[in-house]
N, C-alpha and C positions, 0 to 999 in steps of 0.2 A: 211554317215548319211542321214536322210530323207530330201527330197526336196519337197516343196509344189507343188501340182498339181493345175490345173485350179480351182477346187472347193475350195481348201484351200485358194488360193489367193483372190478369189471373196468373200468368207465367211469373211475373216479378213478385207478386204477393206470395205465391207458393214457394219460390226459391228463398225469399226472405225468411219465411217461417221455418223452412228446412235448415237453413244455416243458423238461425237463432237457436235451434235445438242442438246443433253441433257445437256451437260456442258454449252453451250451458254444460254440455258433457265434458268439454275441455276444461272448463273452470272447476268442475267437481273432481277432475282427475280420471274420469271414466275413459277419456281419450288422452293418450300422451301426445307429445309434440310431433313425433314421427307419424302417428295415425292422423293427426289433425292437419298436417301440412298440405296434403293434396286437396283436402276439403276447403281450407282457407284460400289456397291459390285459385281455386275455381270461382272464388268470390272476391278476387282482387285484394286479398289481405296478405301482405308480406311481413316477415320478421326482419327488421333492419338491425343496425348495430345497437341501438339504444331502446327501441320500442317497435311496436307494430306500425306499419304504414298501410293506409287504405287508398287504393287508386280507384277513382270514380270515372266511369265512361261518359264521354261527351261525343256521341256519334257525329261523325263528320264535322266536329267542332262547333256545332250550332246549339245555342241555348236561348231561352227567353228570360225575362226579368224575374219571374217567379222562381225559376230554377236557380238563377244566380243568387237570389236572396237566400235560398235554402243553403247554398254552399257557404255563405257568410254566417248563417246560423250555426252550421256544423263547426266552422272554424272557431267561433267564440264559445260554443257550448261544450264541445267535445275535444278540442285541440288547444293549441296555444295562441289562437287569435290570428292565424294566417293559413293560407294554402299555397301550394306550389303547382303552377301550370307547366305541363310537360310537352315534349316534342311529339307525342301522339295525340295532341289536342285534348288531353285529359287533365284532371286535377288530382293531386295527391295530398293527403293529410298525414303528416309525419309523426304525430304524437297521440293518436287515439288509444284509449284503454280498451282491452279486449272485451270487458264487460259491457262497454258502450256500443260495440259494433252492431248488435241487433237493432238498437234504437236508431242508430245512424241510417241503417238500411231501410228501416220503416219510414223515416223522414224523407229519404231519397225517393222511395216508392210513391210517396204522396204527391211528388211533383214529376212523376214519370222519369225517374233516373235510377240507376243501379250501378253495381261494380262487377257485373258478370263478364267474363272473358276479357278482363283487363290484365290477366296473367295466365300462366300455364301454357301447355303445348296445344294451342288452339288458334283459331282465326281471331286476331286482336281487333281493337277499335279501328274501323276504316276511316282513313283521313283524307282530306281534300283541300283544295284551294280555299284560303280564308276569305277570299272575295267572291266565292261562288254565288251565282245568281244576281250579282250586282255589277261586276266588272264589265267595262265596255269592250274588252277584247275576247269575250267568251263565245265559243261556238254553241255550247249548251250548258245549262246548269246541271252539274253532275250529282247533286244531292238526291234527287228522286231515285236514281240508279243506286247510289250509295245506300239509301234506306232499304231498297229491295235486297241488296247484297247483305245488309245487316240482318234482315229477317231470314234470308237463306242460310246464313252462316251461324246464327245463334243456336247453340246446342245441336248442331248438325250431327246426327248419330255416327256418321262415318269419319268426321273430322274433329271430334272432341279430344282425341288423343293422337295427335300427329307426331312425327319424329321430333319436331321442335316447334316453337312458336311460329306464327305465320302472319305476315303483315301485308296489307293491301292499301295502296294510295291511288287517288285518281284526280284528274284535273279536266275541266271542260274547256281549257284555254290552250292556245299554242305556246304560251309562256308557262313553263312549268314552275309553279310556286308550291308544289306538294312533294318535290323530290321523288317522283315516281320511279326513276331509274335506279333507286337505291332501296327498293322494296322487293319482297318475294314475288309479288305481282304488282305491276304498275299499269294504270289505264289512262290513256289520253284520248280525248274526243277527236274524232277524225271524220272526214267526209269522203264518200265513195265517188267514183267517176260519174255517177248519175245523180249526185247531190244528196244521197241518203246519209244521215248522221249515224255513226256507230262508234267503235272503240278500237284504238290501236293497243295491242297488248304486249307488255314487256314482262320478262320473267327472269328470276335468278339474280336480282340485285340485292345488295345488303352491305352492312358495315361490319362492326365487330372485329375479331382478330384476323379475318380474311375479307377485306373489303373488295367488292366486285360491282361493276356496273352491269345492270340488267341487259338482257339481249331481247330484241324484238322477236316474238314468236308468231305474231300475226299482225299484218298491217291493217286489217279491218275485220271486225266482228260486229254484225248488226245487233241492235238492242235485243231482239227477240231470241237470239242465240247466245247471249253473253253468259247467262247462268249455266247453260250446258257446257260452254267452252271452259269456264272457270272450274266447274266441277270436274271436267276432264283433266285439267292441270293438277288439281288437288288429288285426284285418284292416282295419277301417275306418281306424284310425289309421295303419297301415303304408301304406295306399293313398293317403291324402289328407294326411298330416302333412307339414309343410314340411321340405324338405331343402336349401333354398337359403340358409337363415339359421338357425344353431344356436340363436340367442336366441329364435326363433319356432317351434322345432321340437317343443316339448312338446305333448302332447295337450290341455293346458289352453288353448293358443292356438287349436287347431282348434275346440274346444268354444266358446270365446269368439267366434271369428269366424263360425262357421257357425250357432251357436245350438244349444241342447240339443235342441230339437224336431227339427231337421234331422239331428243326429247320432243321435238315437233312431230316427228313420225308417230311416237307413242301417243301423244295428245290427240293427234288427228284420228288415229285408230279408235281411241276411246270416244272421241267426239262423234264419230260416225254411228256409234251405238246409241248415244243419248240424245243427239240432235233431233228436235221435233217431238220429243216425248214429254214427260211430265214437267221437265224444266223449261219448256218453251214459254217465253214471256209474251203474253198477248198485249197488244197496244192498249187495249182498254184498261188493263191492270197498271201499265205504266202511266196512263192518263189519270187513273184514280189516285195513285200515289203522288203524281205530279201536282194535283190540286192542293195538296198540303203545302206545297212550296210556291204557290202562286205569288206573283209580284205584289208588294204592298200597294195600298191606294195612294200613289204619289200625287202630290199637288203640282199644279202648273204654276211655276214661279218665275219671277222676273230676274232675280239675281242668279246668274248662271256662271259668273266668273269671280275668281279670287285674285286680287291684285297683291301678289306675294311681295313683290319688290317694294311697293308702297308701305305695306305692313311691316316689313323688316326695318324700314326707316323709323316709323312711328313707334313700334314696339318690337325690338329685335327678338326677344324670346318668343313672342307670338308668331312673328314672321318665320323664325326657324321651324317652329312646330308646323305651320302651314306648308312650308317647303318640303319637310321630311315625312310627315305623318298622314298625308292625304293620298288617296288613290282614286283614279278616275272612275266615274259611275256611268252606267248605260243610260240613266235618266238625267236629262238636262236639269241643272240646278241642284244636283245632289252629289255627294262624294262619300267614300268610305273612309273612316277615321281609324288609324292605328293608335291604340293606347299602349304606350311603351311601359313594360314592366321591368325596365332597366334603368332605374334612377342612378345617377352618378354615385358610386360607392355602395350600391345596393346589391342584394342577392338576386341574380337574374331569374325571372319567372315567379317570384314571390309576390303575393298581394295580401294585405291585411283584411280582416273581416269588414272593417269600415270602408276600405277601398272597394272590396267586392260589392258591398251594398251600394256604394256610390255609382259604380259602373252599371249595376242593375237599374238604378233610378234613371241614369242617362239613357239606357236602352229603351226604357218605357216611355220616356218623355220625348226623345229626339231620334230614335232609330226604329220606329215601328215595332217596338217590343222584341227586338232581336239583337243578338250579339254573337261573336265568334271567338274561339280560341285558335291561335295560330300555331303551326308546328315550330315556330321560332320563339315560342314562349311569351307572346304578347296577346293582347285582346283587340278586337275590332268592333266598332259600331258600323254596320254595313250600309245603312241608309240614312244619311244625315243631310239636311238641307244646308246649302252654303250659307244662307241667311242665319242659321242657328250656330254657326261655328264659334262666334265670339262667346256665346253663352256656354257652349260645351267646354271650350277651353278654360273659361273662368272656373267652372266646376272642377275640372281636372287639376288646375292649379291649387285649388282649395284642398284637394286630397292627395297632393304629391304625385300626380300621374300625368304631368304635362311635359315630360321630357321630349324634346323634339329631336330624337336621335335615331329614328327608324332607318335601318340599313347602314348605320355608321359604325365606327370602330367600337363604341361603347354598347351597341345593341348586340350583346353576345349571347350565344346559346351556351348553357353550362349545366352539367349534370350535378346531382347532389354531392357526389364525391365522398371522400372519407369522413366527412362530418356526419353522414347518415348511413351510407350504403355499406353493407357487409362485404361486397365484392370489390370495392374500390382499393386502389393502391396508394392514392394520393388525394390531397384536398383540391377541390375545384373552386368552390365558392370564394374563399379568401383571395385566391389568385385573380379571379374575375374582378373582384372588388378593387384590388390594387391596380390592375390594368385600367379599369374604368376611371379611377382617380387620376392616374397618370395622364390619360388622354381626355379628361373631362372638360377641358376648356372648349367652349363652342367654336372659337376661332381655330383651334387645332383640329377639331373634328371636321370643320368645313374645309380646311386646307387638305385634309386626307381624302375626303369624299367617301364613296361607297367602299366598304371594306368589312368583310364578315370574319369575325374571330369565333371559334367554337372550341370548347374545352371539355375533355373527358377525363375522369379520374381513374379509368382503367381501360383495358383493351376491348371491353364490351362496347365502347363507343356510344354510350347513351347521349353524349354531348355532340355527336356527329362531327368530331374533329377531322375525320378523313376528307370531308367535303367542304371544309372551310378554306377561305382564301389564305388565312393563317390558322393552322390547327395546332392545338396543344394537347398532348397526351401525358397524363401522369403515370409514372412507373415507379417501382420500388427496386432499389439496388443496394444490397448490403445494409438494409435498414434505413436508407436515405430516400426521401421523396425527390425524384427527378422528373423533369418535364421535357419531352421530346417535341420538337417543332417541325411542322410540315407546312409546305407552301404550294398553292396552286390548285386546291380542291374547288369543286363547283357542283352544287346540287341542282342546278337548273337544267334546261334542255341541252346545254353544252356540258354535260356531265363529265366530271374529272375527279380522280382521286389524288390528293396532295402528295408531293414528294417529300420524303424525310431528308432533312438537310445535314444531320450529323448527330453528335452526342447530345445528351440532355443537359439541362441546366437546373440548378437548385432554385427553389421558389423565388428567393430574393433577387435573383439575376434575370428572371423571365421578363419583367416589364421593360428593362433596359434592352434586352435582346429584341423584343418586339419593336422598340423604338428604332433600333438599327435597321430592321427590315423596312419599316415605314420610311425612314430617311433615304434608304437605298432606292425605294420606289419613287419618291418625290424627285430625287436627283436624276432619275432616268426616264421619267414619263415624258411623252411627247408634248403634252399640254396638260393644264390643270383638269381638263375634262376627261382625260384618259383614266379609266378606273384601274385599280390595283390588278385585278384579274386579267385585264387586257394587256397591261404592261408585262405581267408575268408570261403570258402566252407569247408575247413578242420577243422578250429578251432571255427567257429561260430561267432556270433556277440558280445558275452559277453566280450571278451578281449578288443574289440574296445569301447564298452560302458563304461567299467571301465577306459579306457584311456581318455575318454572325461569327465566323471563325477566323477571318483574315486569310492569309495565303497558306496556312498550315495544312 
């Protein structure tokens, strides 16, 4: 993984010192909250309902054990003993005291981490496939290019004050595990007619109050021209993006109003001026960065197969974990292990300081000192020998991290909601916990199969409800928290936005409503192997609407 050079270290050290001075001036009253707000947002510090919240960047979701141990230290020293992993592969601390923020940033800097550009109208943390560099279906590891994009976008003088926040996601695989079509810019590895590897570029995707699927603006951009092409997109957006209305300021609105052909024409014109100039990316630079992401020193092993069926008989819980939480690896004898942060009845995405330390230790001992944060609020050990799986599982059991539910109904994405967020209209976490308990039986989850539920506490859609197989949106109506249900969303390469089925439900009625949807699916699927989303595409929304509301 990438290591800071002298510039990175100096840059983070100087920013930490600068913000420490700003915090001191806020504490003495020299700066009021209105003056402090733009300064703190530039450093990932939000003011939530009850306290400040600090969001820490995890570029392309990759960390080592030393960094993970530091997050555990921050959780127990400066917070309430836990952290919350987010859909941008970052981590948030919900209870730090303002006076402690400078020390937290100093501690982060000591392990090459920071909170810069995790908020504000700038290019945010660049996300990618959690199995990047390990998965067997990958065309190219996207992380070296993601690191180059991070360096290009950090404190970019032209793009530090965009019309609105700007999000980039990328995947090196034909299977989209990074939801690239729902980002301002999405990048997917592609191969040209002559076998050259480059990037397919999508633009104008997003969620929030106006969900839109991105449109392909270029079918192939070579590595050496990618920076220039993305800069051209950002320049067009910065020039023409709405600044008079924040709800219409995202690039998706510009693409929608102007049309993709007009935007492509503008980008191509800009690209013609910058292509081949200072933003040209030499192969030697790509190779230099790529060395930081070289494959680990894998061992040649004899054990290259997991007999899941046998293990399910001998130890059902272990067998379920093997069945659900392993992902195929490019190296024979290895797998990637998903560590679920979705215990039955727990708050999705949360991990205690003890659990964070435990995962750091597992990464050091069993995963070549590397771990990942997923955009679905779980963790991954990317390089685990099959022979080590029993030992890894035993340690996860010890720390309450061995739930074998990846991709199942209890593996929910959930925003902090009204328990923390000042923007929320409704609570998300308690609802997720109730749904988790209702469907927590391993037998019931196995019967249902693959099914993604995602919950947002407001229209900003931080819980990605629009792209859930079953999405839940919290709204407020005449002082009552209601929950609107959508069906049929999909964040993969078969991108789709869910259909609203009808009026909302009060919180107590939502779990039963979800059960009616699930029962309708099970009654109509062609076989137990037909996933929920496939059945929805085949039969449409009407049977699900009838299951919720009857014939009314």
